[in-house]
C-alpha positions in Angstrom: 85.4 91.8 163.9 87.5 94.9 163.1 85.6 97.8 161.6 87.8 98.0 158.5 86.9 94.4 157.7 83.2 95.1 158.1 83.5 98.1 155.8 85.5 96.1 153.2 82.9 93.3 153.2 80.1 95.9 152.6 82.1 97.6 149.8 82.8 94.3 148.2 79.2 93.3 148.2 78.1 96.6 146.8 80.7 96.3 144.0 79.6 92.8 143.1 76.0 93.8 143.0 76.5 97.1 141.1 79.1 95.7 138.6 77.7 92.2 138.3 81.3 91.2 139.1 82.9 87.9 139.5 85.0 86.9 142.5 88.1 87.2 140.3 87.2 90.7 139.1 86.4 91.8 142.6 89.6 90.5 144.1 91.6 92.3 141.4 89.7 95.5 142.0 90.3 95.5 145.7 93.8 94.0 145.6 92.9 91.0 147.8 92.7 87.3 147.2 89.7 85.4 145.8 89.5 83.5 149.1 89.1 86.8 151.0 86.4 88.0 148.7 84.5 84.7 149.2 85.0 84.7 152.9 83.8 88.4 153.2 80.7 87.7 151.2 79.7 84.3 152.5 80.7 84.5 156.2 81.5 88.0 157.4 78.8 89.8 155.5 76.1 87.3 156.7 76.8 88.5 160.3 76.8 92.2 159.3 74.0 92.6 156.8 72.2 89.3 155.8 70.1 91.1 153.1 73.1 92.5 151.3 74.9 89.1 151.7 71.9 87.4 150.0 72.0 89.9 147.1 75.7 89.5 146.5 75.4 85.7 146.8 72.8 85.7 144.1 75.1 87.6 141.7 78.0 85.2 142.5 75.8 82.1 142.0 74.7 83.4 138.5 78.3 84.1 137.7 79.4 80.7 138.9 76.7 79.0 136.8 77.9 80.9 133.7 81.7 80.5 134.2 82.0 77.5 131.8 80.5 79.7 129.0 82.9 82.6 129.7 85.8 80.1 129.7 84.7 78.6 126.4 84.4 82.1 124.8 87.8 83.1 126.0 89.3 80.0 124.5 87.5 80.6 121.2 88.7 84.2 121.2 92.3 83.0 121.9 92.4 80.6 119.0 90.6 83.1 116.6 93.3 85.7 117.4 96.1 83.2 117.0 94.6 82.2 113.6 94.4 85.8 112.5 98.1 86.5 113.2 99.2 83.2 111.7 100.3 81.3 114.7 99.3 77.6 114.8 
């Protein structure tokens, strides 16, 4: 594995852990795809630093279990905003 990929995987994991970030937020922050974030954290990082991979995976698992709640809140906010400005 190339060194820049290893460095990116470690940076991604640290970002996820420190910011409690989702895959989507992380991908946007680093300018890469969600698939790359997932592969870096689940596959590549496991070979480089299994402990860090486990920590990042725990954050992502919590985020995944809560995503339906965030989606519902976003939809609610969307319709509240539309109601406030008079769009039906």
